[in-house]
C-alpha positions in Angstrom: 0.1 0.1 0.3 1.3 3.2 -1.0 0.3 7.0 -0.2 1.4 10.3 -0.9 0.8 13.4 1.8 2.5 16.8 2.0 5.5 15.3 0.2 5.9 12.4 1.6 6.0 8.8 0.1 5.1 5.9 2.6 4.9 2.0 1.8 3.4 -0.3 4.2 4.5 -4.0 3.9 3.1 -6.9 5.7 5.2 -10.0 5.9 4.5 -13.4 7.7 6.7 -14.4 10.7 6.5 -17.9 11.4 6.7 -19.4 15.1 9.1 -21.8 14.5 8.3 -23.3 18.4 5.0 -24.6 17.0 6.7 -26.2 13.8 3.4 -25.3 12.0 3.1 -22.9 9.3 -0.8 -22.0 9.5 -0.7 -22.0 13.3 0.6 -19.2 15.6 1.5 -17.0 12.6 2.6 -13.7 13.6 2.8 -10.8 11.1 5.8 -8.3 10.7 4.8 -4.9 9.6 7.7 -2.4 8.0 7.0 0.9 7.2 9.3 2.8 5.1 8.9 6.7 4.4 10.9 8.7 2.0 10.7 12.8 2.3 11.4 14.9 -0.6 11.8 18.2 -0.9 11.1 20.4 -3.9 12.7 24.1 -4.1 10.5 26.5 -5.5 11.0 27.5 -9.2 12.8 30.7 -8.7 15.1 29.4 -6.2 15.9 26.1 -8.2 16.8 28.7 -11.2 19.0 30.7 -8.9 20.7 27.7 -7.8 21.2 26.6 -11.5 22.1 29.3 -13.4 23.6 32.1 -11.0 27.3 31.9 -11.9 26.5 31.6 -15.5 24.4 34.8 -15.2 27.2 36.3 -13.3 29.5 35.6 -16.0 27.4 37.5 -18.4 26.6 40.4 -16.1 30.4 41.0 -15.5 31.1 40.8 -19.5 28.3 43.5 -19.8 29.5 45.7 -17.0 33.4 45.5 -18.7 32.1 46.3 -22.2 29.8 49.0 -20.8 32.8 50.7 -18.8 35.4 50.6 -21.3 33.2 51.9 -24.0 33.5 55.2 -22.6 37.1 55.5 -22.8 38.4 53.0 -25.3 38.1 55.1 -28.2 40.0 58.3 -26.8 42.5 56.2 -24.7 43.4 53.3 -26.6 42.1 53.1 -30.3 42.7 57.0 -31.2 44.9 57.7 -28.4 47.2 60.8 -28.4 49.8 60.3 -27.5 49.8 56.7 -28.6 49.8 54.2 -26.0 52.3 51.6 -25.4 51.8 48.4 -27.3 51.7 46.4 -24.0 48.6 48.3 -23.1 46.9 46.5 -26.0 48.5 42.9 -24.9 47.1 43.6 -21.2 43.9 44.5 -22.7 43.6 41.3 -24.8 44.4 39.2 -21.7 42.0 41.0 -19.4 39.3 40.5 -22.1 40.5 36.7 -22.7 39.8 36.3 -19.0 36.3 37.5 -19.0 35.2 35.5 -22.0 37.1 32.2 -20.5 35.1 32.7 -17.5 31.8 32.9 -19.4 33.0 29.5 -21.2 33.7 27.6 -17.9 30.6 28.7 -16.4 28.9 27.5 -19.6 30.5 24.2 -19.5 29.5 23.6 -16.0 26.0 24.2 -16.7 26.3 21.8 -19.8 27.6 19.3 -17.3 30.7 19.0 -19.1 33.0 18.7 -16.0 35.6 16.9 -17.6 36.3 19.5 -20.2 35.8 22.1 -17.6 38.7 20.8 -15.6 40.8 20.1 -18.5 40.6 23.8 -19.6 40.9 24.8 -15.9 44.9 24.6 -16.5 44.6 26.8 -19.2 42.8 29.1 -17.0 45.8 28.8 -14.4 48.1 30.2 -17.2 45.7 32.7 -18.5 45.0 33.9 -14.8 48.7 34.0 -13.9 49.2 36.2 -17.1 46.4 38.5 -15.8 48.6 38.9 -12.5 51.9 39.5 -14.4 50.9 42.0 -17.1 48.7 43.5 -14.4 51.6 44.6 -12.3 53.8 45.3 -15.4 51.3 47.6 -17.2 50.7 49.4 -13.8 54.2 50.4 -13.9 54.6 51.3 -17.5 51.5 53.3 -17.4 52.2 55.4 -14.5 55.9 56.1 -16.3 53.8 56.9 -19.3 51.7 59.6 -17.4 54.9 61.1 -15.8 56.2 61.5 -19.1 53.5 62.8 -21.1 50.8 64.0 -18.7 53.5 65.7 -16.0 52.7 62.8 -13.4 48.9 63.4 -13.2 47.4 60.3 -11.7 50.5 58.3 -11.8 50.6 57.5 -8.1 47.1 57.0 -7.8 46.8 54.7 -10.6 49.9 52.7 -9.4 48.0 52.0 -6.3 44.6 51.2 -7.5 46.3 48.9 -10.2 48.4 47.2 -7.7 45.3 46.5 -5.5 43.2 45.2 -8.3 46.1 42.9 -9.1 46.3 41.5 -5.7 42.6 41.4 -5.1 42.6 39.1 -8.0 45.6 36.9 -7.0 44.9 36.0 -3.8 41.1 34.5 -4.4 42.6 33.0 -7.8 45.2 31.2 -5.7 43.0 29.8 -3.3 40.5 28.7 -6.4 43.3 26.8 -7.6 44.1 25.2 -4.3 40.5 24.5 -3.7 39.8 23.2 -7.3 38.6 19.7 -5.9 36.0 21.6 -3.5 33.8 23.3 -6.4 31.3 24.9 -3.5 34.8 26.9 -2.5 36.4 26.9 -6.0 33.4 28.7 -7.9 33.0 31.5 -5.2 36.7 32.4 -5.1 36.6 32.6 -8.8 33.9 34.7 -8.7 35.5 37.0 -6.1 38.7 37.2 -8.4 36.8 38.1 -11.3 34.6 40.8 -9.7 38.1 42.3 -8.1 38.9 43.2 -11.8 35.8 45.1 -12.5 36.8 48.2 -10.7 38.4 49.5 -13.6 35.3 49.3 -15.6 33.1 51.0 -12.8 35.5 53.7 -12.9 34.8 54.4 -16.3 31.0 54.5 -15.7 29.3 58.0 -16.3 29.4 60.4 -13.0 25.7 59.9 -12.8 25.7 56.3 -12.6 29.0 55.9 -10.4 30.3 59.0 -8.7 34.0 59.6 -8.6 35.8 57.3 -6.3 33.0 55.2 -5.8 34.1 52.1 -8.2 34.6 49.9 -5.4 31.1 50.2 -4.6 30.4 48.7 -7.7 32.8 45.6 -6.9 30.9 45.1 -3.7 27.6 45.0 -5.1 28.6 42.4 -7.3 29.9 40.3 -4.3 26.9 41.0 -2.5 24.8 39.1 -5.3 26.5 36.1 -4.3 26.1 36.6 -0.5 22.0 36.9 -1.6 22.2 34.0 -3.8 23.6 31.8 -0.8 21.1 33.1 1.6 18.1 32.3 -0.6 19.4 29.0 -2.0 21.3 27.7 1.3 19.8 29.8 3.9 23.5 30.5 5.3 26.4 32.7 3.8 29.1 30.5 2.7 32.6 30.7 4.4 34.2 32.2 1.0 31.9 35.1 1.2 32.0 35.6 5.1 35.6 36.0 4.8 35.8 37.6 1.4 33.7 40.2 1.5 34.7 41.8 4.7 38.4 41.6 3.4 37.3 43.6 0.4 35.7 46.2 2.1 38.7 46.8 4.6 41.3 46.7 1.9 39.3 48.9 -0.4 38.9 51.3 2.4 42.5 51.4 3.5 43.7 52.0 -0.4 41.1 54.8 -0.9 42.3 56.4 2.2 46.0 56.1 1.1 45.3 57.8 -2.1 42.8 60.4 -0.9 45.2 61.3 2.0 48.5 61.4 -0.4 50.0 59.2 2.0 53.5 60.2 2.4 54.8 56.4 3.1 52.9 55.6 -0.5 54.8 58.4 -2.3 58.2 57.0 -1.4 57.3 53.8 -2.3 55.7 54.7 -5.7 58.5 57.1 -6.5 61.0 54.4 -5.9 59.4 52.0 -8.2 58.8 54.4 -11.1 62.3 55.7 -11.0 
């Protein structure tokens, strides 16, 4: 006998249990009753959709933010820039764009359940992410020196501090994502944190009515908070990666902005030593 009630499936089974003491099958027969209950939980459609497609959606959202942000400056500062920008800047742009595209591809492969290819391409991602770090540091120094030569140092020190921070904010969760590559719940959140860190340059190029000056880190943090909100809705708790990563982002961002806006003499000495 089976019945369904409030998401529960129950089965009642009757089985004869013979009394061996009587040595008779028909007399002294007892009955053993076994009830098996299985409880099934069905998530609401919206929650299930969020659980399934959130990280793929975030990869597309980040791409949109990057394209929109840089669309305001790419012509003036890169394609038809005067004076002409260093060739390394074009290489850096290609590597950065490649990372965003690779993040979309990897998210799509997970959604398509092609985990084997996702893991195989992951080693290419290690090389690409390492290139983001190396070229990020390199171009930060080159472009700061470029500003000193062509723009009398305007924005050189600030650019160096922000660029170094962005690279560090990417590199730390990226390295941890490699370390935790066999733990998907950690890995995908760490990769999201790393990629979000790279969007500050795009947010900084948003029109002032959308993103006031010096508020670009707020855009980065809003992206991370989407991950926090997803965890609260789907899992009813915030994952450890966000519980540690988000406060670390906010504290370090605040420190960097303080150093820049206060024109810290300590940072000026360090920056001048690097840019000589």
